[in-house]
mmCIF file of the N, C-alpha and C atoms, coordinates in Angstrom:
data_MODEL
# 
_entry.id   MODEL 
# 
loop_
_atom_site.group_PDB 
_atom_site.id 
_atom_site.type_symbol 
_atom_site.label_atom_id 
_atom_site.label_alt_id 
_atom_site.label_comp_id 
_atom_site.label_asym_id 
_atom_site.label_entity_id 
_atom_site.label_seq_id 
_atom_site.pdbx_PDB_ins_code 
_atom_site.Cartn_x 
_atom_site.Cartn_y 
_atom_site.Cartn_z 
_atom_site.occupancy 
_atom_site.B_iso_or_equiv 
_atom_site.pdbx_formal_charge 
_atom_site.auth_seq_id 
_atom_site.auth_comp_id 
_atom_site.auth_asym_id 
_atom_site.auth_atom_id 
_atom_site.pdbx_PDB_model_num 
ATOM 1   N N  . UNK A 1 1  ? 158.161 164.270 -8.198  1.00 0.00 ? 1  UNK A N  1 
ATOM 2   C CA . UNK A 1 1  ? 158.617 163.259 -7.285  1.00 0.00 ? 1  UNK A CA 1 
ATOM 3   C C  . UNK A 1 1  ? 160.102 163.513 -6.992  1.00 0.00 ? 1  UNK A C  1 
ATOM 4   N N  . UNK A 1 2  ? 160.469 163.397 -5.724  1.00 0.00 ? 2  UNK A N  1 
ATOM 5   C CA . UNK A 1 2  ? 161.858 163.621 -5.316  1.00 0.00 ? 2  UNK A CA 1 
ATOM 6   C C  . UNK A 1 2  ? 162.724 162.432 -5.723  1.00 0.00 ? 2  UNK A C  1 
ATOM 7   N N  . UNK A 1 3  ? 163.968 162.690 -6.117  1.00 0.00 ? 3  UNK A N  1 
ATOM 8   C CA . UNK A 1 3  ? 164.864 161.588 -6.471  1.00 0.00 ? 3  UNK A CA 1 
ATOM 9   C C  . UNK A 1 3  ? 165.154 160.710 -5.257  1.00 0.00 ? 3  UNK A C  1 
ATOM 10  N N  . UNK A 1 4  ? 165.381 159.447 -5.519  1.00 0.00 ? 4  UNK A N  1 
ATOM 11  C CA . UNK A 1 4  ? 165.657 158.466 -4.463  1.00 0.00 ? 4  UNK A CA 1 
ATOM 12  C C  . UNK A 1 4  ? 167.111 158.037 -4.586  1.00 0.00 ? 4  UNK A C  1 
ATOM 13  N N  . UNK A 1 5  ? 167.804 157.971 -3.452  1.00 0.00 ? 5  UNK A N  1 
ATOM 14  C CA . UNK A 1 5  ? 169.202 157.547 -3.494  1.00 0.00 ? 5  UNK A CA 1 
ATOM 15  C C  . UNK A 1 5  ? 169.289 156.061 -3.817  1.00 0.00 ? 5  UNK A C  1 
ATOM 16  N N  . UNK A 1 6  ? 170.417 155.653 -4.352  1.00 0.00 ? 6  UNK A N  1 
ATOM 17  C CA . UNK A 1 6  ? 170.627 154.237 -4.670  1.00 0.00 ? 6  UNK A CA 1 
ATOM 18  C C  . UNK A 1 6  ? 170.504 153.372 -3.423  1.00 0.00 ? 6  UNK A C  1 
ATOM 19  N N  . UNK A 1 7  ? 171.055 153.858 -2.311  1.00 0.00 ? 7  UNK A N  1 
ATOM 20  C CA . UNK A 1 7  ? 170.992 153.092 -1.061  1.00 0.00 ? 7  UNK A CA 1 
ATOM 21  C C  . UNK A 1 7  ? 169.549 152.910 -0.604  1.00 0.00 ? 7  UNK A C  1 
ATOM 22  N N  . UNK A 1 8  ? 168.749 153.962 -0.673  1.00 0.00 ? 8  UNK A N  1 
ATOM 23  C CA . UNK A 1 8  ? 167.344 153.882 -0.273  1.00 0.00 ? 8  UNK A CA 1 
ATOM 24  C C  . UNK A 1 8  ? 166.577 152.917 -1.167  1.00 0.00 ? 8  UNK A C  1 
ATOM 25  N N  . UNK A 1 9  ? 166.862 152.945 -2.455  1.00 0.00 ? 9  UNK A N  1 
ATOM 26  C CA . UNK A 1 9  ? 166.200 152.040 -3.387  1.00 0.00 ? 9  UNK A CA 1 
ATOM 27  C C  . UNK A 1 9  ? 166.563 150.587 -3.096  1.00 0.00 ? 9  UNK A C  1 
ATOM 28  N N  . UNK A 1 10 ? 167.830 150.318 -2.843  1.00 0.00 ? 10 UNK A N  1 
ATOM 29  C CA . UNK A 1 10 ? 168.263 148.960 -2.512  1.00 0.00 ? 10 UNK A CA 1 
ATOM 30  C C  . UNK A 1 10 ? 167.594 148.476 -1.228  1.00 0.00 ? 10 UNK A C  1 
ATOM 31  N N  . UNK A 1 11 ? 167.582 149.319 -0.210  1.00 0.00 ? 11 UNK A N  1 
ATOM 32  C CA . UNK A 1 11 ? 166.967 148.931 1.060   1.00 0.00 ? 11 UNK A CA 1 
ATOM 33  C C  . UNK A 1 11 ? 165.475 148.669 0.901   1.00 0.00 ? 11 UNK A C  1 
ATOM 34  N N  . UNK A 1 12 ? 164.801 149.461 0.087   1.00 0.00 ? 12 UNK A N  1 
ATOM 35  C CA . UNK A 1 12 ? 163.377 149.258 -0.148  1.00 0.00 ? 12 UNK A CA 1 
ATOM 36  C C  . UNK A 1 12 ? 163.127 147.943 -0.881  1.00 0.00 ? 12 UNK A C  1 
ATOM 37  N N  . UNK A 1 13 ? 163.942 147.640 -1.878  1.00 0.00 ? 13 UNK A N  1 
ATOM 38  C CA . UNK A 1 13 ? 163.790 146.374 -2.607  1.00 0.00 ? 13 UNK A CA 1 
ATOM 39  C C  . UNK A 1 13 ? 164.028 145.192 -1.682  1.00 0.00 ? 13 UNK A C  1 
ATOM 40  N N  . UNK A 1 14 ? 165.044 145.284 -0.840  1.00 0.00 ? 14 UNK A N  1 
ATOM 41  C CA . UNK A 1 14 ? 165.326 144.187 0.092   1.00 0.00 ? 14 UNK A CA 1 
ATOM 42  C C  . UNK A 1 14 ? 164.206 144.018 1.108   1.00 0.00 ? 14 UNK A C  1 
ATOM 43  N N  . UNK A 1 15 ? 163.640 145.123 1.574   1.00 0.00 ? 15 UNK A N  1 
ATOM 44  C CA . UNK A 1 15 ? 162.543 145.048 2.538   1.00 0.00 ? 15 UNK A CA 1 
ATOM 45  C C  . UNK A 1 15 ? 161.318 144.376 1.921   1.00 0.00 ? 15 UNK A C  1 
ATOM 46  N N  . UNK A 1 16 ? 161.047 144.690 0.668   1.00 0.00 ? 16 UNK A N  1 
ATOM 47  C CA . UNK A 1 16 ? 159.850 144.148 0.019   1.00 0.00 ? 16 UNK A CA 1 
ATOM 48  C C  . UNK A 1 16 ? 160.041 142.749 -0.556  1.00 0.00 ? 16 UNK A C  1 
ATOM 49  N N  . UNK A 1 17 ? 161.203 142.494 -1.127  1.00 0.00 ? 17 UNK A N  1 
ATOM 50  C CA . UNK A 1 17 ? 161.391 141.250 -1.869  1.00 0.00 ? 17 UNK A CA 1 
ATOM 51  C C  . UNK A 1 17 ? 162.358 140.274 -1.203  1.00 0.00 ? 17 UNK A C  1 
ATOM 52  N N  . UNK A 1 18 ? 162.954 140.666 -0.071  1.00 0.00 ? 18 UNK A N  1 
ATOM 53  C CA . UNK A 1 18 ? 163.872 139.782 0.633   1.00 0.00 ? 18 UNK A CA 1 
ATOM 54  C C  . UNK A 1 18 ? 165.316 140.210 0.450   1.00 0.00 ? 18 UNK A C  1 
ATOM 55  N N  . UNK A 1 19 ? 166.104 140.007 1.509   1.00 0.00 ? 19 UNK A N  1 
ATOM 56  C CA . UNK A 1 19 ? 167.487 140.474 1.490   1.00 0.00 ? 19 UNK A CA 1 
ATOM 57  C C  . UNK A 1 19 ? 168.399 139.644 0.594   1.00 0.00 ? 19 UNK A C  1 
ATOM 58  N N  . UNK A 1 20 ? 167.936 138.483 0.158   1.00 0.00 ? 20 UNK A N  1 
ATOM 59  C CA . UNK A 1 20 ? 168.752 137.663 -0.743  1.00 0.00 ? 20 UNK A CA 1 
ATOM 60  C C  . UNK A 1 20 ? 168.607 138.078 -2.208  1.00 0.00 ? 20 UNK A C  1 
ATOM 61  N N  . UNK A 1 21 ? 167.756 139.063 -2.465  1.00 0.00 ? 21 UNK A N  1 
ATOM 62  C CA . UNK A 1 21 ? 167.537 139.547 -3.827  1.00 0.00 ? 21 UNK A CA 1 
ATOM 63  C C  . UNK A 1 21 ? 168.797 140.212 -4.376  1.00 0.00 ? 21 UNK A C  1 
ATOM 64  N N  . UNK A 1 22 ? 169.168 139.854 -5.576  1.00 0.00 ? 22 UNK A N  1 
ATOM 65  C CA . UNK A 1 22 ? 170.285 140.496 -6.268  1.00 0.00 ? 22 UNK A CA 1 
ATOM 66  C C  . UNK A 1 22 ? 169.708 141.621 -7.122  1.00 0.00 ? 22 UNK A C  1 
ATOM 67  N N  . UNK A 1 23 ? 169.878 142.835 -6.660  1.00 0.00 ? 23 UNK A N  1 
ATOM 68  C CA . UNK A 1 23 ? 169.344 143.990 -7.380  1.00 0.00 ? 23 UNK A CA 1 
ATOM 69  C C  . UNK A 1 23 ? 170.348 144.415 -8.438  1.00 0.00 ? 23 UNK A C  1 
ATOM 70  N N  . UNK A 1 24 ? 169.917 144.380 -9.675  1.00 0.00 ? 24 UNK A N  1 
ATOM 71  C CA . UNK A 1 24 ? 170.768 144.756 -10.797 1.00 0.00 ? 24 UNK A CA 1 
ATOM 72  C C  . UNK A 1 24 ? 170.049 145.820 -11.625 1.00 0.00 ? 24 UNK A C  1 
ATOM 73  N N  . UNK A 1 25 ? 170.762 146.478 -12.510 1.00 0.00 ? 25 UNK A N  1 
ATOM 74  C CA . UNK A 1 25 ? 170.088 147.437 -13.393 1.00 0.00 ? 25 UNK A CA 1 
ATOM 75  C C  . UNK A 1 25 ? 168.971 146.780 -14.213 1.00 0.00 ? 25 UNK A C  1 
ATOM 76  N N  . UNK A 1 26 ? 169.175 145.529 -14.596 1.00 0.00 ? 26 UNK A N  1 
ATOM 77  C CA . UNK A 1 26 ? 168.142 144.816 -15.350 1.00 0.00 ? 26 UNK A CA 1 
ATOM 78  C C  . UNK A 1 26 ? 166.900 144.599 -14.495 1.00 0.00 ? 26 UNK A C  1 
ATOM 79  N N  . UNK A 1 27 ? 167.113 144.218 -13.226 1.00 0.00 ? 27 UNK A N  1 
ATOM 80  C CA . UNK A 1 27 ? 165.985 144.022 -12.315 1.00 0.00 ? 27 UNK A CA 1 
ATOM 81  C C  . UNK A 1 27 ? 165.210 145.319 -12.160 1.00 0.00 ? 27 UNK A C  1 
ATOM 82  N N  . UNK A 1 28 ? 165.920 146.415 -11.934 1.00 0.00 ? 28 UNK A N  1 
ATOM 83  C CA . UNK A 1 28 ? 165.256 147.696 -11.735 1.00 0.00 ? 28 UNK A CA 1 
ATOM 84  C C  . UNK A 1 28 ? 164.499 148.149 -12.973 1.00 0.00 ? 28 UNK A C  1 
ATOM 85  N N  . UNK A 1 29 ? 165.026 147.863 -14.159 1.00 0.00 ? 29 UNK A N  1 
ATOM 86  C CA . UNK A 1 29 ? 164.308 148.256 -15.374 1.00 0.00 ? 29 UNK A CA 1 
ATOM 87  C C  . UNK A 1 29 ? 163.100 147.363 -15.624 1.00 0.00 ? 29 UNK A C  1 
ATOM 88  N N  . UNK A 1 30 ? 163.125 146.132 -15.089 1.00 0.00 ? 30 UNK A N  1 
ATOM 89  C CA . UNK A 1 30 ? 162.010 145.197 -15.235 1.00 0.00 ? 30 UNK A CA 1 
ATOM 90  C C  . UNK A 1 30 ? 160.909 145.470 -14.212 1.00 0.00 ? 30 UNK A C  1 
ATOM 91  N N  . UNK A 1 31 ? 161.288 146.069 -13.095 1.00 0.00 ? 31 UNK A N  1 
ATOM 92  C CA . UNK A 1 31 ? 160.372 146.311 -11.991 1.00 0.00 ? 31 UNK A CA 1 
ATOM 93  C C  . UNK A 1 31 ? 159.204 147.175 -12.435 1.00 0.00 ? 31 UNK A C  1 
ATOM 94  N N  . UNK A 1 32 ? 158.000 146.760 -12.049 1.00 0.00 ? 32 UNK A N  1 
ATOM 95  C CA . UNK A 1 32 ? 156.800 147.509 -12.408 1.00 0.00 ? 32 UNK A CA 1 
ATOM 96  C C  . UNK A 1 32 ? 156.148 148.050 -11.145 1.00 0.00 ? 32 UNK A C  1 
ATOM 97  N N  . UNK A 1 33 ? 155.581 149.232 -11.241 1.00 0.00 ? 33 UNK A N  1 
ATOM 98  C CA . UNK A 1 33 ? 154.953 149.872 -10.101 1.00 0.00 ? 33 UNK A CA 1 
ATOM 99  C C  . UNK A 1 33 ? 153.877 148.983 -9.483  1.00 0.00 ? 33 UNK A C  1 
ATOM 100 N N  . UNK A 1 34 ? 153.109 148.288 -10.285 1.00 0.00 ? 34 UNK A N  1 
ATOM 101 C CA . UNK A 1 34 ? 152.052 147.426 -9.746  1.00 0.00 ? 34 UNK A CA 1 
ATOM 102 C C  . UNK A 1 34 ? 152.641 146.307 -8.890  1.00 0.00 ? 34 UNK A C  1 
ATOM 103 N N  . UNK A 1 35 ? 153.798 145.794 -9.264  1.00 0.00 ? 35 UNK A N  1 
ATOM 104 C CA . UNK A 1 35 ? 154.460 144.751 -8.468  1.00 0.00 ? 35 UNK A CA 1 
ATOM 105 C C  . UNK A 1 35 ? 154.938 145.306 -7.137  1.00 0.00 ? 35 UNK A C  1 
ATOM 106 N N  . UNK A 1 36 ? 155.451 146.514 -7.157  1.00 0.00 ? 36 UNK A N  1 
ATOM 107 C CA . UNK A 1 36 ? 155.919 147.146 -5.925  1.00 0.00 ? 36 UNK A CA 1 
ATOM 108 C C  . UNK A 1 36 ? 154.745 147.398 -4.985  1.00 0.00 ? 36 UNK A C  1 
ATOM 109 N N  . UNK A 1 37 ? 153.653 147.892 -5.520  1.00 0.00 ? 37 UNK A N  1 
ATOM 110 C CA . UNK A 1 37 ? 152.468 148.151 -4.698  1.00 0.00 ? 37 UNK A CA 1 
ATOM 111 C C  . UNK A 1 37 ? 151.938 146.859 -4.091  1.00 0.00 ? 37 UNK A C  1 
ATOM 112 N N  . UNK A 1 38 ? 151.874 145.810 -4.874  1.00 0.00 ? 38 UNK A N  1 
ATOM 113 C CA . UNK A 1 38 ? 151.384 144.521 -4.392  1.00 0.00 ? 38 UNK A CA 1 
ATOM 114 C C  . UNK A 1 38 ? 152.287 143.967 -3.298  1.00 0.00 ? 38 UNK A C  1 
ATOM 115 N N  . UNK A 1 39 ? 153.591 144.066 -3.490  1.00 0.00 ? 39 UNK A N  1 
ATOM 116 C CA . UNK A 1 39 ? 154.549 143.587 -2.498  1.00 0.00 ? 39 UNK A CA 1 
ATOM 117 C C  . UNK A 1 39 ? 154.445 144.398 -1.208  1.00 0.00 ? 39 UNK A C  1 
ATOM 118 N N  . UNK A 1 40 ? 154.272 145.717 -1.338  1.00 0.00 ? 40 UNK A N  1 
ATOM 119 C CA . UNK A 1 40 ? 154.140 146.552 -0.149  1.00 0.00 ? 40 UNK A CA 1 
ATOM 120 C C  . UNK A 1 40 ? 152.880 146.196 0.627   1.00 0.00 ? 40 UNK A C  1 
ATOM 121 N N  . UNK A 1 41 ? 151.781 146.014 -0.055  1.00 0.00 ? 41 UNK A N  1 
ATOM 122 C CA . UNK A 1 41 ? 150.528 145.682 0.631   1.00 0.00 ? 41 UNK A CA 1 
ATOM 123 C C  . UNK A 1 41 ? 150.641 144.348 1.361   1.00 0.00 ? 41 UNK A C  1 
ATOM 124 N N  . UNK A 1 42 ? 151.255 143.379 0.731   1.00 0.00 ? 42 UNK A N  1 
ATOM 125 C CA . UNK A 1 42 ? 151.457 142.080 1.372   1.00 0.00 ? 42 UNK A CA 1 
ATOM 126 C C  . UNK A 1 42 ? 152.353 142.226 2.600   1.00 0.00 ? 42 UNK A C  1 
ATOM 127 N N  . UNK A 1 43 ? 153.448 142.965 2.459   1.00 0.00 ? 43 UNK A N  1 
ATOM 128 C CA . UNK A 1 43 ? 154.355 143.207 3.578   1.00 0.00 ? 43 UNK A CA 1 
ATOM 129 C C  . UNK A 1 43 ? 153.631 143.899 4.725   1.00 0.00 ? 43 UNK A C  1 
ATOM 130 N N  . UNK A 1 44 ? 152.829 144.913 4.407   1.00 0.00 ? 44 UNK A N  1 
ATOM 131 C CA . UNK A 1 44 ? 152.119 145.659 5.444   1.00 0.00 ? 44 UNK A CA 1 
ATOM 132 C C  . UNK A 1 44 ? 151.122 144.764 6.174   1.00 0.00 ? 44 UNK A C  1 
ATOM 133 N N  . UNK A 1 45 ? 150.413 143.916 5.452   1.00 0.00 ? 45 UNK A N  1 
ATOM 134 C CA . UNK A 1 45 ? 149.456 143.009 6.084   1.00 0.00 ? 45 UNK A CA 1 
ATOM 135 C C  . UNK A 1 45 ? 150.151 142.017 7.003   1.00 0.00 ? 45 UNK A C  1 
ATOM 136 N N  . UNK A 1 46 ? 151.332 141.543 6.589   1.00 0.00 ? 46 UNK A N  1 
ATOM 137 C CA . UNK A 1 46 ? 152.077 140.589 7.401   1.00 0.00 ? 46 UNK A CA 1 
ATOM 138 C C  . UNK A 1 46 ? 152.745 141.268 8.604   1.00 0.00 ? 46 UNK A C  1 
ATOM 139 N N  . UNK A 1 47 ? 153.092 142.526 8.459   1.00 0.00 ? 47 UNK A N  1 
ATOM 140 C CA . UNK A 1 47 ? 153.833 143.239 9.499   1.00 0.00 ? 47 UNK A CA 1 
ATOM 141 C C  . UNK A 1 47 ? 152.912 143.906 10.518  1.00 0.00 ? 47 UNK A C  1 
ATOM 142 N N  . UNK A 1 48 ? 151.839 144.472 10.068  1.00 0.00 ? 48 UNK A N  1 
ATOM 143 C CA . UNK A 1 48 ? 150.930 145.226 10.934  1.00 0.00 ? 48 UNK A CA 1 
ATOM 144 C C  . UNK A 1 48 ? 149.555 144.567 10.943  1.00 0.00 ? 48 UNK A C  1 
ATOM 145 N N  . UNK A 1 49 ? 149.167 144.065 12.094  1.00 0.00 ? 49 UNK A N  1 
ATOM 146 C CA . UNK A 1 49 ? 147.907 143.338 12.183  1.00 0.00 ? 49 UNK A CA 1 
ATOM 147 C C  . UNK A 1 49 ? 146.690 144.234 11.942  1.00 0.00 ? 49 UNK A C  1 
ATOM 148 N N  . UNK A 1 50 ? 146.809 145.547 12.192  1.00 0.00 ? 50 UNK A N  1 
ATOM 149 C CA . UNK A 1 50 ? 145.668 146.430 12.007  1.00 0.00 ? 50 UNK A CA 1 
ATOM 150 C C  . UNK A 1 50 ? 145.604 147.034 10.608  1.00 0.00 ? 50 UNK A C  1 
ATOM 151 N N  . UNK A 1 51 ? 146.540 146.680 9.713   1.00 0.00 ? 51 UNK A N  1 
ATOM 152 C CA . UNK A 1 51 ? 146.533 147.177 8.346   1.00 0.00 ? 51 UNK A CA 1 
ATOM 153 C C  . UNK A 1 51 ? 145.531 146.367 7.543   1.00 0.00 ? 51 UNK A C  1 
ATOM 154 N N  . UNK A 1 52 ? 144.655 147.052 6.811   1.00 0.00 ? 52 UNK A N  1 
ATOM 155 C CA . UNK A 1 52 ? 143.690 146.308 5.996   1.00 0.00 ? 52 UNK A CA 1 
ATOM 156 C C  . UNK A 1 52 ? 143.643 146.825 4.592   1.00 0.00 ? 52 UNK A C  1 
# 
C-alpha cells in the first residue's frame, strides 16, 4: 500500500466524518478500518443516487 500524506488523510477524515472533526493522533490510532468502510458506504449512498 502506498503511503498517504497527512493532508490527504485529514481531508479524507473530514469528508467522511465532517469538517468539524478534530483529528488527533489519538483519533487516528483509535480509527478502525471497518468504521472507515462503513462511513464511506454511507457517504457514497448519500452522495450518489446510483450507488448501491
